[in-house]
C-alpha positions as CSV (number, residue, x, y, z in Angstrom):
1,X,-121.0,124.2,-108.7
2,X,-123.9,126.6,-108.0
3,X,-124.8,126.4,-104.4
4,X,-128.5,125.9,-105.1
5,X,-127.7,123.0,-107.5
6,X,-125.4,121.5,-104.8
7,X,-128.1,121.8,-102.1
8,X,-130.7,120.3,-104.5
9,X,-128.5,117.3,-105.2
10,X,-128.0,116.9,-101.4
11,X,-131.7,117.2,-100.8
12,X,-132.5,114.5,-103.4
13,X,-129.8,112.2,-101.9
14,X,-131.3,112.6,-98.4
15,X,-134.8,112.0,-99.7
16,X,-133.7,108.8,-101.4
17,X,-132.2,107.6,-98.1
18,X,-135.5,107.9,-96.5
19,X,-135.4,111.3,-94.9
20,X,-138.7,113.2,-94.5
21,X,-139.2,116.8,-95.7
22,X,-138.9,118.2,-92.1
23,X,-135.6,116.3,-91.6
24,X,-134.2,117.5,-94.9
25,X,-135.1,121.1,-94.1
26,X,-133.1,120.9,-90.8
27,X,-130.0,120.0,-92.8
28,X,-130.8,122.2,-95.8
29,X,-132.6,125.4,-94.6
30,X,-134.8,126.2,-97.6
31,X,-138.5,127.0,-97.7
32,X,-140.8,123.9,-98.0
33,X,-142.1,125.2,-101.3
34,X,-138.6,125.2,-102.7
35,X,-137.9,121.7,-101.4
36,X,-141.2,120.4,-102.8
37,X,-140.2,121.8,-106.2
38,X,-136.8,120.0,-106.1
39,X,-138.3,116.7,-105.0
40,X,-141.6,116.5,-106.8
41,X,-140.2,114.4,-109.7
42,X,-138.4,112.0,-107.3
43,X,-140.1,108.6,-107.5
44,X,-139.0,106.4,-104.6
45,X,-138.7,102.7,-105.0
46,X,-140.8,100.4,-102.7
47,X,-137.7,99.8,-100.6
48,X,-137.0,103.5,-100.2
49,X,-140.7,104.2,-99.3
50,X,-140.4,101.4,-96.7
51,X,-137.3,103.0,-95.2
52,X,-139.0,106.4,-95.1
53,X,-142.1,104.9,-93.5
54,X,-140.0,103.0,-90.9
55,X,-138.0,106.2,-90.1
56,X,-141.1,108.2,-89.5
57,X,-142.7,105.4,-87.5
58,X,-139.7,105.0,-85.2
59,X,-139.4,108.8,-84.7
60,X,-143.1,109.0,-83.9
61,X,-142.7,106.1,-81.4
62,X,-139.7,107.8,-79.8
63,X,-141.7,111.1,-79.6
64,X,-144.6,109.3,-77.9
65,X,-142.3,107.6,-75.6
66,X,-140.6,110.8,-74.6
67,X,-144.0,112.5,-74.1
68,X,-145.3,109.6,-72.0
69,X,-142.1,109.8,-69.9
70,X,-142.5,113.5,-69.5
71,X,-146.2,113.2,-68.5
72,X,-145.3,110.4,-66.0
73,X,-142.7,112.7,-64.3
74,X,-145.2,115.6,-64.2
75,X,-147.9,113.3,-62.7
76,X,-145.5,111.9,-60.0
77,X,-144.4,115.4,-59.2
78,X,-148.1,116.5,-58.7
79,X,-148.8,113.4,-56.6
80,X,-145.8,114.2,-54.4
81,X,-146.9,117.8,-53.9
82,X,-150.5,116.7,-53.1
83,X,-149.3,114.1,-50.6
84,X,-146.9,116.4,-48.8
85,X,-149.7,119.0,-48.5
86,X,-152.1,116.3,-47.2
87,X,-149.6,115.1,-44.6
88,X,-149.1,118.7,-43.4
89,X,-152.9,119.1,-43.1
90,X,-153.2,115.8,-41.2
91,X,-150.7,116.9,-38.7
92,X,-152.6,120.2,-38.3
93,X,-156.0,118.5,-37.9
94,X,-155.2,115.2,-36.2
95,X,-156.2,116.4,-32.7
96,X,-159.5,117.7,-34.0
97,X,-162.3,115.4,-33.1
98,X,-164.5,116.3,-36.0
99,X,-161.8,115.8,-38.5
100,X,-160.9,112.3,-37.2
101,X,-164.6,111.3,-37.1
102,X,-165.2,112.4,-40.7
103,X,-162.0,110.7,-41.8
104,X,-163.0,107.5,-40.1
105,X,-166.4,107.6,-41.7
106,X,-164.8,108.0,-45.1
107,X,-162.5,105.1,-44.3
108,X,-165.6,103.0,-43.6
109,X,-168.0,104.3,-46.3
110,X,-166.0,106.2,-48.9
111,X,-164.5,105.0,-52.2
112,X,-161.0,103.6,-52.1
113,X,-160.3,102.4,-55.7
114,X,-161.9,105.2,-57.7
115,X,-160.1,108.4,-58.9
116,X,-162.5,110.8,-57.2
117,X,-163.7,111.6,-53.7
118,X,-167.1,109.8,-53.2
119,X,-169.1,109.1,-50.1
120,X,-172.5,107.3,-49.9
121,X,-174.8,106.6,-47.0
122,X,-178.5,106.6,-46.1
123,X,-178.3,108.1,-42.6
124,X,-179.4,111.8,-42.8
125,X,-177.3,112.8,-39.8
126,X,-174.2,111.2,-41.2
127,X,-174.8,112.8,-44.6
128,X,-175.2,116.3,-43.3
129,X,-172.2,115.9,-41.0
130,X,-170.0,114.7,-44.0
131,X,-171.4,117.4,-46.2
132,X,-170.2,120.1,-43.8
133,X,-167.0,118.2,-43.2
134,X,-166.1,118.1,-46.9
135,X,-166.6,121.8,-47.2
136,X,-164.5,122.6,-44.1
137,X,-161.6,120.2,-44.4
138,X,-161.4,119.7,-48.1
139,X,-161.5,123.5,-48.3
140,X,-164.1,123.6,-51.1
141,X,-167.3,125.5,-51.9
142,X,-170.6,123.6,-51.8
143,X,-171.0,124.1,-55.6
144,X,-168.2,121.5,-56.1
145,X,-170.1,118.8,-54.4
146,X,-172.3,116.7,-56.7
147,X,-175.3,115.2,-55.0
148,X,-177.2,112.1,-56.3
149,X,-180.1,110.2,-54.7
150,X,-180.3,106.4,-55.1
151,X,-183.7,105.0,-54.1
152,X,-185.8,101.9,-54.6
153,X,-188.7,102.1,-57.0
154,X,-191.5,101.8,-54.4
155,X,-190.4,105.2,-53.0
156,X,-190.4,107.0,-56.3
157,X,-193.6,108.9,-55.8
158,X,-192.5,110.4,-52.5
159,X,-190.2,113.0,-54.2
160,X,-187.5,112.4,-51.6
161,X,-185.2,114.8,-53.5
162,X,-187.1,117.5,-51.7
163,X,-186.3,116.0,-48.3
164,X,-182.5,115.9,-49.1
165,X,-182.3,119.3,-50.7
166,X,-184.0,120.8,-47.7
167,X,-181.8,118.9,-45.3
168,X,-178.6,120.1,-47.0
169,X,-179.9,123.5,-47.9
170,X,-179.3,123.2,-51.6
171,X,-181.3,124.0,-54.7
172,X,-183.0,120.8,-55.8
173,X,-182.2,121.6,-59.4
174,X,-178.5,121.2,-58.7
175,X,-179.0,117.6,-57.7
176,X,-178.0,115.0,-60.3
177,X,-180.6,112.7,-61.8
178,X,-182.0,110.3,-59.3
179,X,-181.1,106.6,-59.8
180,X,-184.1,104.3,-59.1
181,X,-183.1,100.8,-58.0
182,X,-185.2,97.9,-59.1
183,X,-186.7,95.7,-56.4
184,X,-189.1,92.7,-56.6
185,X,-191.1,94.1,-53.7
186,X,-193.7,96.8,-54.3
187,X,-194.3,97.4,-50.6
188,X,-192.3,100.0,-48.7
189,X,-190.6,97.9,-46.0
190,X,-189.2,100.9,-44.1
191,X,-191.3,104.0,-43.8
192,X,-188.3,106.0,-42.5
193,X,-186.1,105.1,-45.4
194,X,-185.1,108.1,-47.5
195,X,-182.7,106.5,-49.9
196,X,-178.9,106.7,-50.2
197,X,-177.1,109.9,-51.0
198,X,-173.9,109.9,-52.9
199,X,-171.7,113.0,-52.4
200,X,-169.0,113.3,-55.1
201,X,-166.1,115.7,-55.7
202,X,-164.6,115.5,-59.2
203,X,-160.8,115.8,-59.3
204,X,-158.2,113.3,-58.6
205,X,-156.3,115.6,-56.2
206,X,-159.2,115.4,-53.7
207,X,-159.1,111.7,-53.9
208,X,-155.3,111.6,-53.4
209,X,-155.7,113.9,-50.4
210,X,-158.3,111.8,-48.6
211,X,-156.4,108.6,-49.2
212,X,-153.2,110.2,-47.9
213,X,-155.1,111.3,-44.8
214,X,-156.6,107.8,-44.4
215,X,-153.1,106.2,-44.7
216,X,-151.7,108.6,-42.1
217,X,-154.5,107.8,-39.8
218,X,-153.9,104.0,-40.2
219,X,-150.2,104.5,-39.6
220,X,-150.9,106.4,-36.4
221,X,-153.0,103.7,-34.9
222,X,-151.7,101.0,-32.6
223,X,-153.0,98.0,-34.7
């Protein structure tokens, strides 16, 4: 029997068993155009179509499962590398007073359940300390720090963005849009109030680092 005829018969048989084109081409290495020509007159029964559909669905599910498993392994590996580096940094900095102060402030005021480094407070001295602390110990440039002002509506006309941009030495245009908080009072209760500043670093590795530092600090305390 002609080899091409034999391969065509085999291809038809595989197709009727529910094999996809790509699967058949792995068994019978012919161009897709050739295979399409061989199979274009093949009308599958509803049962055969169902088998083909189920085969494809199961293989897609298996592929997604393998991809998810691979991604999980990669993520865990990255987390381990980040944590080991963080612990090494902690051991290097743990006797540095400024490092411990900043870490303690984050422990008190920073986010713990987010996926990014975020610190918010209204005390100008604390904000400028943490701003410099983040640059030094997180080893980043100031451009990576996103600054946003949260302020009550009665203070809107004071343009306090200027106060904070001058304090931190940043271009006011780099600050994120101010969030004005509604209040039932129209009177300014505290004339010294300048609003709350949130400092945010996008990137989960920064968050994992600070949480690893915080955990190492907690473990080192006699509590």
